[in-house]
C-alpha positions as CSV (number, residue, x, y, z in Angstrom):
1,M,-48.9,-88.7,16.7
2,S,-52.1,-89.6,14.9
3,Q,-55.3,-88.1,15.9
4,V,-58.3,-90.2,16.8
5,L,-61.5,-88.7,15.3
6,I,-64.9,-89.1,16.9
7,P,-67.0,-91.3,14.5
8,E,-69.6,-89.5,12.5
9,V,-72.6,-90.9,14.3
10,E,-74.9,-88.0,14.7
11,E,-76.5,-87.4,18.0
12,E,-79.8,-86.7,16.3
13,R,-79.7,-90.1,14.5
14,L,-79.1,-92.8,17.0
15,P,-80.6,-96.1,15.7
16,I,-84.2,-97.0,16.3
17,A,-83.4,-100.6,15.5
18,F,-80.4,-102.1,17.4
19,G,-78.7,-105.4,17.8
20,P,-79.6,-108.2,17.7
21,V,-78.7,-108.9,21.2
22,R,-78.8,-112.2,23.1
23,S,-82.0,-112.0,25.1
24,R,-82.5,-114.2,28.2
25,R,-86.1,-114.7,27.1
26,L,-86.3,-114.4,23.4
27,G,-83.1,-115.7,21.8
28,W,-81.5,-113.4,19.3
29,S,-83.6,-110.2,19.7
30,L,-83.6,-107.3,17.3
31,G,-84.4,-104.4,19.6
32,V,-86.7,-101.5,18.7
33,N,-86.3,-98.2,20.5
34,N,-89.6,-96.5,19.6
35,V,-89.8,-93.7,22.1
36,P,-87.6,-90.7,22.9
37,P,-84.9,-91.4,25.5
38,K,-86.2,-92.1,29.0
39,T,-89.8,-91.4,28.1
40,C,-91.7,-93.5,30.7
41,T,-94.6,-93.7,33.0
42,Y,-92.3,-95.0,35.7
43,A,-89.0,-94.0,37.3
44,C,-88.1,-97.4,38.6
45,V,-85.3,-97.4,41.2
46,Y,-83.6,-100.3,39.4
47,C,-83.8,-99.1,35.8
48,Q,-80.6,-100.1,34.0
49,V,-80.7,-97.1,31.6
50,G,-80.7,-94.4,34.3
51,A,-83.2,-91.8,35.6
52,T,-86.4,-91.0,33.9
53,T,-86.2,-87.6,32.3
54,G,-89.4,-87.6,30.3
55,A,-92.1,-88.8,32.7
56,R,-95.5,-88.8,31.2
57,R,-98.8,-90.8,30.9
58,D,-100.2,-89.5,27.7
59,R,-99.4,-91.3,24.4
60,D,-97.9,-89.5,21.4
61,A,-96.7,-90.1,17.9
62,F,-93.0,-89.9,18.3
63,F,-91.1,-91.1,15.3
64,G,-93.9,-92.5,13.1
65,S,-94.5,-96.1,12.1
66,D,-92.9,-95.4,8.7
67,A,-89.5,-94.6,10.3
68,V,-89.8,-97.5,12.8
69,V,-90.7,-100.1,10.1
70,A,-88.0,-98.8,7.7
71,A,-85.3,-99.1,10.4
72,V,-86.4,-102.6,11.3
73,A,-86.5,-103.7,7.6
74,E,-83.1,-102.3,7.0
75,R,-81.6,-104.0,10.1
76,L,-83.3,-107.4,9.2
77,A,-81.8,-107.1,5.7
78,T,-78.3,-106.5,7.2
79,C,-78.7,-109.5,9.5
80,R,-79.7,-111.7,6.6
81,R,-76.7,-110.7,4.6
82,A,-74.5,-111.4,7.6
83,A,-76.2,-114.8,8.3
84,Q,-77.1,-113.5,11.7
85,P,-80.3,-115.1,13.1
86,V,-83.1,-113.0,14.5
87,D,-85.6,-114.8,16.7
88,A,-87.8,-111.8,17.5
89,V,-88.2,-108.2,16.8
90,T,-88.7,-106.7,20.3
91,F,-90.1,-103.4,21.4
92,V,-87.8,-102.8,24.3
93,P,-86.9,-99.1,24.4
94,D,-85.2,-97.0,27.1
95,G,-88.7,-96.0,28.2
96,E,-92.2,-97.4,27.9
97,P,-93.1,-98.7,24.4
98,T,-96.9,-98.3,24.8
99,L,-96.5,-94.5,25.1
100,D,-96.0,-94.7,21.3
101,R,-99.4,-94.0,19.6
102,D,-98.1,-95.7,16.4
103,L,-97.2,-98.9,18.2
104,G,-100.1,-100.9,16.8
105,D,-99.4,-100.0,13.2
106,S,-95.7,-100.7,13.7
107,I,-96.4,-104.1,15.1
108,R,-98.7,-105.0,12.3
109,R,-96.3,-103.9,9.6
110,I,-93.3,-105.6,11.1
111,A,-95.3,-108.8,11.4
112,E,-95.9,-108.5,7.6
113,L,-92.2,-108.6,7.1
114,G,-92.3,-112.2,8.4
115,A,-90.8,-111.4,11.8
116,R,-92.0,-112.6,15.2
117,V,-92.9,-109.5,17.3
118,A,-92.5,-109.2,21.0
119,V,-93.3,-106.3,23.4
120,L,-91.8,-105.9,26.8
121,T,-94.0,-103.4,28.8
122,N,-94.2,-102.2,32.4
123,A,-98.0,-102.8,31.9
124,S,-98.9,-99.4,33.4
125,L,-101.2,-98.4,30.4
126,M,-103.0,-101.7,30.0
127,W,-106.1,-100.1,31.5
128,R,-106.5,-98.3,28.1
129,D,-108.6,-100.1,25.5
130,D,-106.4,-98.9,22.6
131,V,-103.2,-100.1,24.3
132,R,-104.6,-103.6,24.9
133,D,-105.9,-103.8,21.4
134,E,-102.6,-102.7,19.8
135,V,-100.3,-104.9,22.0
136,A,-102.5,-107.9,21.5
137,A,-101.2,-108.0,17.9
138,A,-97.8,-109.0,19.1
139,D,-96.7,-112.7,19.2
140,Q,-95.3,-112.4,22.7
141,V,-95.9,-109.9,25.5
142,S,-94.1,-109.6,28.8
143,L,-95.9,-107.8,31.6
144,K,-94.1,-106.4,34.5
145,V,-95.6,-107.2,37.9
146,D,-93.1,-106.2,40.6
147,T,-95.6,-106.0,43.5
148,V,-99.3,-105.9,44.3
149,D,-98.8,-103.6,47.3
150,E,-99.4,-99.9,46.5
151,T,-96.9,-98.5,48.9
152,T,-94.2,-100.7,47.5
153,W,-95.2,-99.8,44.0
154,E,-94.8,-96.1,44.8
155,R,-91.4,-96.7,46.4
156,M,-90.1,-99.1,43.7
157,N,-91.6,-98.1,40.4
158,R,-92.2,-94.5,41.3
159,P,-95.2,-93.9,38.9
160,I,-96.2,-90.5,37.6
161,G,-98.9,-88.9,39.7
162,E,-101.9,-89.5,37.4
163,L,-101.6,-93.3,37.5
164,R,-103.8,-95.3,39.9
165,F,-102.6,-98.6,41.2
166,D,-105.9,-100.4,41.3
167,T,-106.5,-99.3,37.7
168,V,-103.1,-100.6,36.6
169,L,-103.7,-104.0,38.1
170,E,-107.1,-104.3,36.6
171,G,-105.7,-103.5,33.2
172,V,-103.2,-106.3,33.6
173,R,-106.0,-108.7,34.5
174,R,-108.1,-107.7,31.5
175,F,-105.2,-108.0,29.1
176,A,-104.3,-111.5,30.4
177,R,-107.9,-112.6,29.9
178,E,-108.1,-111.2,26.4
179,Y,-104.7,-112.0,25.0
180,R,-104.2,-115.1,22.7
181,G,-100.5,-114.9,22.2
182,D,-97.5,-116.0,24.4
183,L,-97.9,-114.2,27.7
184,T,-95.1,-113.9,30.2
185,T,-94.5,-111.9,33.3
186,E,-91.4,-110.4,35.0
187,T,-91.0,-109.6,38.6
188,M,-87.9,-107.7,39.5
189,L,-86.7,-108.2,43.1
190,V,-84.9,-105.5,45.0
191,A,-83.5,-106.3,48.5
192,G,-85.6,-104.8,51.2
193,L,-88.5,-103.6,49.0
194,N,-90.4,-106.6,47.6
195,D,-88.4,-109.7,48.5
196,G,-90.1,-110.4,51.8
197,E,-92.3,-113.5,52.4
198,T,-95.7,-111.6,52.5
199,S,-94.8,-109.6,49.4
200,L,-93.7,-112.7,47.4
201,R,-96.7,-114.7,48.2
202,A,-99.1,-111.9,47.3
203,T,-97.3,-111.2,44.0
204,A,-97.2,-114.9,43.1
205,A,-100.9,-115.3,43.8
206,F,-101.7,-112.4,41.5
207,V,-99.4,-113.6,38.7
208,S,-100.8,-117.1,39.0
209,A,-104.3,-115.8,38.2
210,L,-102.9,-114.4,35.0
211,D,-101.9,-117.9,33.8
212,P,-98.7,-116.9,32.0
213,L,-96.7,-119.2,29.8
214,R,-93.8,-118.4,32.1
215,A,-93.2,-116.2,35.1
216,Y,-89.7,-114.7,35.2
217,V,-88.1,-113.7,38.6
218,A,-85.3,-111.2,38.0
219,V,-82.7,-109.3,40.0
220,P,-80.8,-106.2,38.9
221,T,-77.7,-107.3,37.0
222,R,-76.6,-104.0,35.5
223,P,-76.1,-100.5,37.0
224,P,-79.4,-99.3,38.5
225,A,-80.8,-95.8,38.5
226,E,-80.4,-95.5,42.2
227,P,-77.0,-96.5,43.7
228,W,-78.6,-97.8,46.9
229,V,-80.4,-100.6,45.0
230,R,-79.2,-104.1,45.8
231,S,-80.0,-107.5,44.5
232,P,-81.4,-110.0,47.0
233,T,-79.1,-112.8,48.1
234,I,-79.0,-116.0,46.0
235,E,-80.8,-117.8,48.8
236,T,-83.6,-115.2,48.8
237,T,-83.9,-115.4,45.0
238,R,-84.1,-119.2,45.1
239,H,-86.8,-119.0,47.8
240,A,-88.7,-116.5,45.7
241,A,-88.8,-119.0,42.8
242,E,-90.0,-121.7,45.2
243,V,-92.8,-119.4,46.4
244,F,-93.9,-118.8,42.8
245,R,-93.7,-122.5,42.0
246,A,-95.9,-123.2,45.0
247,F,-98.6,-121.3,43.1
248,D,-98.3,-123.6,40.1
249,L,-96.3,-121.1,38.1
250,P,-93.6,-122.2,35.5
251,V,-90.7,-120.1,36.8
252,S,-87.4,-119.0,35.4
253,C,-84.8,-116.9,37.2
254,L,-83.0,-114.1,35.5
255,V,-79.9,-113.7,37.6
256,E,-77.0,-113.4,35.2
257,E,-76.2,-111.5,32.0
258,V,-76.3,-113.4,28.8
259,A,-73.7,-111.1,27.4
260,E,-71.2,-112.4,30.0
261,R,-72.2,-116.0,29.7
262,D,-72.6,-116.4,25.9
263,G,-70.1,-113.9,24.5
264,P,-70.5,-110.5,22.9
265,F,-73.4,-109.3,20.7
266,P,-72.5,-109.8,17.1
267,T,-73.8,-106.6,15.6
268,P,-73.9,-106.4,11.8
269,G,-73.2,-103.0,10.3
270,D,-71.3,-100.0,11.6
271,P,-69.7,-101.1,14.9
272,T,-69.7,-97.7,16.6
273,A,-73.3,-96.9,15.8
274,G,-74.2,-100.5,16.8
275,L,-72.5,-100.1,20.2
276,L,-74.2,-96.7,20.8
277,G,-77.6,-98.2,20.0
278,I,-77.1,-101.1,22.4
279,V,-75.7,-99.2,25.4
280,A,-78.6,-96.8,25.2
281,V,-80.8,-99.7,26.3
282,H,-78.4,-102.4,27.5
283,P,-75.4,-101.3,29.5
284,M,-72.4,-103.5,28.6
285,T,-69.3,-104.4,30.5
286,V,-66.1,-102.9,29.0
287,S,-64.8,-106.4,28.2
288,G,-68.1,-107.2,26.4
289,A,-68.0,-104.0,24.5
290,R,-64.4,-104.6,23.4
291,D,-65.3,-108.1,22.1
292,L,-68.3,-106.6,20.3
293,V,-66.3,-103.9,18.5
294,A,-63.4,-106.3,17.7
295,R,-65.8,-108.9,16.2
296,A,-67.5,-106.2,14.1
297,G,-64.2,-105.0,12.7
298,G,-64.3,-101.8,14.7
299,D,-61.6,-99.6,16.3
300,W,-61.5,-99.4,20.1
301,P,-59.7,-96.0,20.1
302,A,-62.8,-94.6,18.3
303,V,-64.9,-95.9,21.3
304,R,-62.5,-94.2,23.7
305,A,-63.1,-91.0,21.7
306,L,-66.8,-91.3,22.3
307,I,-66.1,-91.8,26.0
308,R,-63.9,-88.7,26.1
309,S,-66.6,-86.7,24.3
310,G,-69.2,-87.7,26.9
311,R,-71.4,-89.7,24.4
312,I,-70.7,-92.9,26.5
313,A,-70.2,-93.0,30.2
314,H,-68.4,-95.4,32.5
315,V,-70.6,-96.7,35.4
316,R,-69.4,-99.0,38.2
317,H,-71.7,-101.7,39.6
318,A,-71.0,-104.8,41.6
319,G,-67.3,-104.6,41.0
320,R,-67.6,-104.2,37.2
321,T,-67.2,-101.3,34.9
322,Y,-70.1,-100.8,32.4
323,L,-70.6,-98.6,29.4
324,R,-73.9,-96.8,29.2
325,A,-75.2,-94.0,26.9
326,S,-74.7,-90.7,28.7
327,S,-78.1,-89.2,29.6
328,E,-77.2,-85.7,28.7
329,H,-76.1,-86.8,25.2
330,R,-79.1,-88.9,24.3
331,R,-81.1,-87.5,21.4
332,R,-83.9,-88.4,19.1
333,P,-83.3,-91.6,17.3
334,G,-83.2,-91.7,13.5
335,R,-84.0,-94.1,10.7
336,S,-80.7,-95.6,9.9
337,A,-78.5,-97.8,12.1
338,T,-75.5,-96.2,10.6
339,G,-76.6,-92.6,11.0
340,R,-77.4,-92.0,7.2
Protein backbone atom coordinates (compact mmCIF):
# COMPACT_ATOMS: atom_id res chain seq x y z
CA MET A 1 0.00 0.00 0.00
CA SER A 2 1.53 3.33 -1.05
CA GLN A 3 2.08 6.02 1.55
CA VAL A 4 0.70 9.54 1.03
CA LEU A 5 3.28 12.07 2.15
CA ILE A 6 2.32 15.46 3.51
CA PRO A 7 3.45 18.07 0.96
CA GLU A 8 6.51 20.10 1.89
CA VAL A 9 4.74 23.38 2.46
CA GLU A 10 6.47 24.76 5.54
CA GLU A 11 4.25 26.11 8.27
CA GLU A 12 6.62 29.06 8.57
CA ARG A 13 6.21 29.90 4.89
CA LEU A 14 2.56 30.14 3.99
CA PRO A 15 2.16 32.53 1.06
CA ILE A 16 1.82 36.27 1.50
CA ALA A 17 0.27 36.51 -1.99
CA PHE A 18 -2.54 34.07 -2.82
CA GLY A 19 -4.99 33.43 -5.59
CA PRO A 20 -6.21 35.10 -7.66
CA VAL A 21 -9.69 34.42 -6.37
CA ARG A 22 -12.96 35.49 -7.93
CA SER A 23 -14.05 38.49 -5.87
CA ARG A 24 -17.65 39.66 -5.69
CA ARG A 25 -16.43 43.26 -5.88
CA LEU A 26 -13.10 43.29 -7.70
CA GLY A 27 -13.15 40.61 -10.39
CA TRP A 28 -10.03 38.41 -10.32
CA SER A 29 -8.33 39.53 -7.12
CA LEU A 30 -4.77 38.61 -6.16
CA GLY A 31 -4.89 38.61 -2.38
CA VAL A 32 -2.20 39.97 -0.06
CA ASN A 33 -2.00 38.63 3.50
CA ASN A 34 0.23 41.30 5.03
CA VAL A 35 -0.28 40.72 8.77
CA PRO A 36 0.31 37.70 11.03
CA PRO A 37 -2.65 35.31 11.33
CA LYS A 38 -5.73 36.78 13.00
CA THR A 39 -3.99 40.02 13.99
CA CYS A 40 -6.87 42.45 14.19
CA THR A 41 -8.42 45.38 16.00
CA TYR A 42 -11.76 43.55 16.07
CA ALA A 43 -13.04 40.10 16.95
CA CYS A 44 -16.16 40.17 14.77
CA VAL A 45 -18.72 37.50 15.60
CA TYR A 46 -19.19 36.72 11.89
CA CYS A 47 -15.51 36.54 10.85
CA GLN A 48 -15.06 33.76 8.29
CA VAL A 49 -11.49 32.95 9.32
CA GLY A 50 -12.22 32.25 12.97
CA ALA A 51 -11.53 33.85 16.32
CA THR A 52 -9.09 36.73 16.69
CA THR A 53 -5.95 35.51 18.46
CA GLY A 54 -3.77 38.62 18.04
CA ALA A 55 -5.99 41.51 19.16
CA ARG A 56 -4.13 44.81 19.04
CA ARG A 57 -4.44 48.47 18.11
CA ASP A 58 -0.81 49.49 17.65
CA ARG A 59 0.75 49.21 14.20
CA ASP A 60 3.96 47.25 13.55
CA ALA A 61 6.33 46.25 10.76
CA PHE A 62 5.44 42.59 10.36
CA PHE A 63 6.97 41.11 7.18
CA GLY A 64 8.45 44.19 5.56
CA SER A 65 7.47 45.77 2.26
CA ASP A 66 10.36 44.03 0.46
CA ALA A 67 8.88 40.61 1.20
CA VAL A 68 5.33 41.71 0.40
CA VAL A 69 6.24 43.31 -2.93
CA ALA A 70 8.47 40.39 -3.93
CA ALA A 71 5.68 37.90 -3.21
CA VAL A 72 3.19 39.93 -5.26
CA ALA A 73 5.65 40.37 -8.15
CA GLU A 74 6.34 36.64 -8.21
CA ARG A 75 2.66 35.80 -8.20
CA LEU A 76 1.86 38.32 -10.92
CA ALA A 77 4.59 36.78 -13.09
CA THR A 78 3.16 33.31 -12.51
CA CYS A 79 -0.29 34.53 -13.49
CA ARG A 80 1.03 36.14 -16.66
CA ARG A 81 2.71 32.91 -17.69
CA ALA A 82 -0.55 31.05 -17.09
CA ALA A 83 -2.61 33.69 -18.97
CA GLN A 84 -4.57 34.18 -15.74
CA PRO A 85 -6.07 37.70 -15.49
CA VAL A 86 -5.58 39.80 -12.37
CA ASP A 87 -7.97 42.74 -12.04
CA ALA A 88 -6.69 43.95 -8.66
CA VAL A 89 -4.03 43.27 -6.07
CA THR A 90 -6.04 43.38 -2.86
CA PHE A 91 -4.88 43.77 0.72
CA VAL A 92 -7.35 41.40 2.35
CA PRO A 93 -5.53 39.45 5.09
CA ASP A 94 -6.93 37.24 7.84
CA GLY A 95 -6.72 40.32 10.05
CA GLU A 96 -6.70 44.10 9.66
CA PRO A 97 -4.33 45.29 6.88
CA THR A 98 -3.85 48.82 8.27
CA LEU A 99 -2.04 47.39 11.31
CA ASP A 100 0.91 46.92 8.94
CA ARG A 101 3.24 49.91 9.35
CA ASP A 102 4.72 49.19 5.90
CA LEU A 103 1.34 49.26 4.14
CA GLY A 104 1.88 52.61 2.43
CA ASP A 105 5.26 51.61 0.98
CA SER A 106 3.85 48.28 -0.20
CA ILE A 107 0.90 49.97 -1.93
CA ARG A 108 3.16 52.46 -3.71
CA ARG A 109 5.62 49.83 -4.92
CA ILE A 110 2.92 47.40 -6.08
CA ALA A 111 1.29 50.22 -8.02
CA GLU A 112 4.65 50.75 -9.74
CA LEU A 113 4.36 47.17 -11.02
CA GLY A 114 1.38 48.35 -13.04
CA ALA A 115 -1.25 46.74 -10.83
CA ARG A 116 -4.50 48.23 -9.60
CA VAL A 117 -4.38 48.17 -5.79
CA ALA A 118 -7.34 47.73 -3.46
CA VAL A 119 -7.58 47.73 0.34
CA LEU A 120 -10.43 46.13 2.28
CA THR A 121 -10.38 47.51 5.82
CA ASN A 122 -12.61 47.44 8.88
CA ALA A 123 -11.90 51.22 9.08
CA SER A 124 -11.10 51.08 12.79
CA LEU A 125 -7.80 52.97 12.40
CA MET A 126 -8.93 55.65 9.95
CA TRP A 127 -8.76 58.17 12.78
CA ARG A 128 -4.96 58.02 12.40
CA ASP A 129 -3.43 60.53 9.99
CA ASP A 130 -0.74 58.09 8.85
CA VAL A 131 -3.27 55.36 8.05
CA ARG A 132 -5.48 57.69 6.03
CA ASP A 133 -2.47 58.99 4.09
CA GLU A 134 -1.17 55.50 3.29
CA VAL A 135 -4.49 53.95 2.33
CA ALA A 136 -5.31 56.94 0.14
CA ALA A 137 -2.63 55.75 -2.30
CA ALA A 138 -4.77 52.73 -3.23
CA ASP A 139 -7.00 52.80 -6.32
CA GLN A 140 -9.98 51.37 -4.44
CA VAL A 141 -10.82 51.24 -0.75
CA SER A 142 -13.66 49.42 0.98
CA LEU A 143 -14.66 50.67 4.43
CA LYS A 144 -16.66 48.49 6.79
CA VAL A 145 -19.66 50.20 8.39
CA ASP A 146 -21.77 47.57 10.11
CA THR A 147 -23.55 49.89 12.53
CA VAL A 148 -23.60 53.41 13.94
CA ASP A 149 -24.85 52.26 17.35
CA GLU A 150 -22.10 51.83 19.92
CA THR A 151 -23.76 49.00 21.84
CA THR A 152 -24.31 47.03 18.63
CA TRP A 153 -20.70 47.75 17.58
CA GLU A 154 -19.42 46.30 20.84
CA ARG A 155 -21.59 43.18 20.52
CA MET A 156 -20.98 42.60 16.81
CA ASN A 157 -17.44 43.82 16.04
CA ARG A 158 -16.06 43.34 19.56
CA PRO A 159 -13.28 45.97 19.37
CA ILE A 160 -10.25 45.91 21.59
CA GLY A 161 -10.61 48.10 24.65
CA GLU A 162 -8.58 51.10 23.51
CA LEU A 163 -10.75 51.94 20.49
CA ARG A 164 -13.38 54.67 20.85
CA PHE A 165 -16.50 54.41 18.73
CA ASP A 166 -16.99 58.12 18.08
CA THR A 167 -13.33 58.42 17.06
CA VAL A 168 -13.66 55.49 14.64
CA LEU A 169 -16.72 57.03 12.96
CA GLU A 170 -15.04 60.42 12.66
CA GLY A 171 -12.02 58.76 11.04
CA VAL A 172 -14.32 57.17 8.46
CA ARG A 173 -15.91 60.54 7.71
CA ARG A 174 -12.53 62.24 7.33
CA PHE A 175 -11.18 59.58 4.98
CA ALA A 176 -14.29 59.75 2.81
CA ARG A 177 -13.90 63.53 2.50
CA GLU A 178 -10.21 63.31 1.62
CA TYR A 179 -10.05 60.23 -0.61
CA ARG A 180 -9.96 60.66 -4.39
CA GLY A 181 -10.09 57.02 -5.48
CA ASP A 182 -12.99 54.56 -5.76
CA LEU A 183 -14.63 54.42 -2.34
CA THR A 184 -17.04 51.62 -1.42
CA THR A 185 -18.59 50.52 1.85
CA GLU A 186 -19.65 47.16 3.21
CA THR A 187 -22.31 46.50 5.83
CA MET A 188 -22.51 42.94 7.13
CA LEU A 189 -25.96 42.02 8.42
CA VAL A 190 -26.37 39.55 11.28
CA ALA A 191 -29.85 38.46 12.29
CA GLY A 192 -30.96 40.03 15.54
CA LEU A 193 -28.00 42.41 15.80
CA ASN A 194 -28.13 45.11 13.13
CA ASP A 195 -30.93 44.14 10.74
CA GLY A 196 -33.78 45.99 12.46
CA GLU A 197 -35.49 48.98 10.87
CA THR A 198 -34.02 51.62 13.19
CA SER A 199 -30.52 50.25 12.83
CA LEU A 200 -30.76 49.98 9.05
CA ARG A 201 -31.99 53.53 8.61
CA ALA A 202 -29.31 55.00 10.87
CA THR A 203 -26.53 53.07 9.12
CA ALA A 204 -27.85 53.99 5.67
CA ALA A 205 -27.95 57.68 6.61
CA PHE A 206 -24.33 57.57 7.78
CA VAL A 207 -23.14 55.69 4.68
CA SER A 208 -25.03 58.05 2.38
CA ALA A 209 -23.09 61.00 3.82
CA LEU A 210 -19.85 59.25 2.79
CA ASP A 211 -20.98 59.35 -0.86
CA PRO A 212 -19.52 55.97 -1.83
CA LEU A 213 -19.29 54.72 -5.40
CA ARG A 214 -21.23 51.67 -4.18
CA ALA A 215 -22.62 50.46 -0.86
CA TYR A 216 -22.49 46.70 -0.40
CA VAL A 217 -24.94 44.95 1.89
CA ALA A 218 -23.59 41.52 2.84
CA VAL A 219 -24.63 38.48 4.87
CA PRO A 220 -22.42 35.73 6.30
CA THR A 221 -21.94 33.08 3.59
CA ARG A 222 -19.05 31.12 5.13
CA PRO A 223 -18.56 29.61 8.61
CA PRO A 224 -18.60 32.45 11.20
CA ALA A 225 -16.38 32.79 14.25
CA GLU A 226 -19.39 32.31 16.55
CA PRO A 227 -21.67 29.35 15.77
CA TRP A 228 -24.79 31.24 16.86
CA VAL A 229 -24.41 33.82 14.07
CA ARG A 230 -27.22 33.63 11.51
CA SER A 231 -27.87 35.43 8.25
CA PRO A 232 -31.04 37.50 7.99
CA THR A 233 -33.83 36.11 5.85
CA ILE A 234 -33.88 36.88 2.14
CA GLU A 235 -36.84 39.18 2.73
CA THR A 236 -34.95 41.11 5.44
CA THR A 237 -31.87 41.43 3.24
CA ARG A 238 -33.95 42.72 0.34
CA HIS A 239 -35.62 45.21 2.64
CA ALA A 240 -32.21 46.38 3.89
CA ALA A 241 -31.20 47.09 0.29
CA GLU A 242 -34.43 49.05 -0.20
CA VAL A 243 -33.69 51.13 2.91
CA PHE A 244 -30.20 51.95 1.60
CA ARG A 245 -31.63 52.88 -1.81
CA ALA A 246 -34.10 55.21 -0.11
CA PHE A 247 -31.05 57.21 0.97
CA ASP A 248 -29.94 57.52 -2.68
CA LEU A 249 -27.23 54.89 -2.33
CA PRO A 250 -26.14 52.64 -5.24
CA VAL A 251 -26.54 49.26 -3.53
CA SER A 252 -25.36 45.76 -4.30
CA CYS A 253 -26.17 42.71 -2.17
CA LEU A 254 -23.48 40.14 -1.42
CA VAL A 255 -25.58 37.11 -0.60
CA GLU A 256 -23.85 34.22 -2.38
CA GLU A 257 -20.38 32.84 -2.89
CA VAL A 258 -18.75 33.51 -6.22
CA ALA A 259 -16.78 30.31 -5.82
CA GLU A 260 -20.00 28.31 -5.90
CA ARG A 261 -21.56 30.30 -8.72
CA ASP A 262 -18.62 30.80 -11.08
CA GLY A 263 -16.55 27.69 -10.46
CA PRO A 264 -13.26 27.08 -8.65
CA PHE A 265 -10.40 29.49 -8.24
CA PRO A 266 -7.78 28.70 -10.92
CA THR A 267 -4.61 29.09 -8.87
CA PRO A 268 -1.35 29.08 -10.84
CA GLY A 269 1.65 27.44 -9.20
CA ASP A 270 1.82 24.70 -6.59
CA PRO A 271 -1.78 23.57 -5.93
CA THR A 272 -1.28 22.57 -2.29
CA ALA A 273 0.40 25.83 -1.30
CA GLY A 274 -2.24 27.68 -3.31
CA LEU A 275 -5.06 25.94 -1.45
CA LEU A 276 -3.45 26.64 1.93
CA GLY A 277 -3.03 30.30 1.07
CA ILE A 278 -6.66 30.64 0.02
CA VAL A 279 -8.34 28.77 2.89
CA ALA A 280 -6.34 30.85 5.40
CA VAL A 281 -8.46 33.82 4.26
CA HIS A 282 -11.37 32.36 2.23
CA PRO A 283 -12.86 29.10 3.55
CA MET A 284 -13.89 26.91 0.61
CA THR A 285 -16.46 24.14 0.24
CA VAL A 286 -14.96 20.69 -0.16
CA SER A 287 -16.38 20.46 -3.68
CA GLY A 288 -14.84 23.83 -4.61
CA ALA A 289 -11.48 22.78 -3.18
CA ARG A 290 -11.58 19.50 -5.11
CA ASP A 291 -12.21 21.39 -8.34
CA LEU A 292 -9.40 23.82 -7.60
CA VAL A 293 -6.86 21.09 -6.91
CA ALA A 294 -7.92 19.07 -9.96
CA ARG A 295 -7.69 22.05 -12.29
CA ALA A 296 -4.26 22.93 -10.91
CA GLY A 297 -3.04 19.37 -11.56
CA GLY A 298 -2.83 18.52 -7.87
CA ASP A 299 -3.43 15.35 -5.90
CA TRP A 300 -6.45 15.19 -3.54
CA PRO A 301 -4.87 12.52 -1.29
CA ALA A 302 -2.19 15.13 -0.52
CA VAL A 303 -4.97 17.46 0.71
CA ARG A 304 -6.42 14.66 2.83
CA ALA A 305 -2.97 14.31 4.39
CA LEU A 306 -3.04 17.99 5.32
CA ILE A 307 -6.47 17.50 6.90
CA ARG A 308 -5.24 14.49 8.90
CA SER A 309 -2.20 16.47 10.06
CA GLY A 310 -4.44 19.28 11.33
CA ARG A 311 -3.14 21.89 8.88
CA ILE A 312 -6.63 22.23 7.35
CA ALA A 313 -9.87 21.76 9.28
CA HIS A 314 -13.39 20.72 8.27
CA VAL A 315 -16.08 23.21 9.34
CA ARG A 316 -19.83 22.73 8.90
CA HIS A 317 -22.02 25.72 8.07
CA ALA A 318 -25.51 26.02 6.60
CA GLY A 319 -25.58 22.39 5.54
CA ARG A 320 -22.19 22.53 3.78
CA THR A 321 -18.72 21.33 4.70
CA TYR A 322 -15.93 23.88 4.31
CA LEU A 323 -12.16 23.71 4.49
CA ARG A 324 -10.47 26.38 6.61
CA ALA A 325 -6.89 26.80 7.79
CA SER A 326 -6.65 25.41 11.31
CA SER A 327 -5.95 28.26 13.74
CA GLU A 328 -3.45 26.31 15.83
CA HIS A 329 -1.39 25.55 12.71
CA ARG A 330 -1.25 29.04 11.26
CA ARG A 331 2.23 30.52 11.15
CA ARG A 332 4.11 33.52 9.84
CA PRO A 333 3.73 33.80 6.06
CA GLY A 334 6.81 33.73 3.86
CA ARG A 335 7.92 35.23 0.58
CA SER A 336 7.16 32.46 -1.84
CA ALA A 337 3.81 31.05 -2.85
CA THR A 338 5.48 27.65 -3.15
CA GLY A 339 7.28 27.67 0.18
CA ARG A 340 10.76 28.22 -1.33
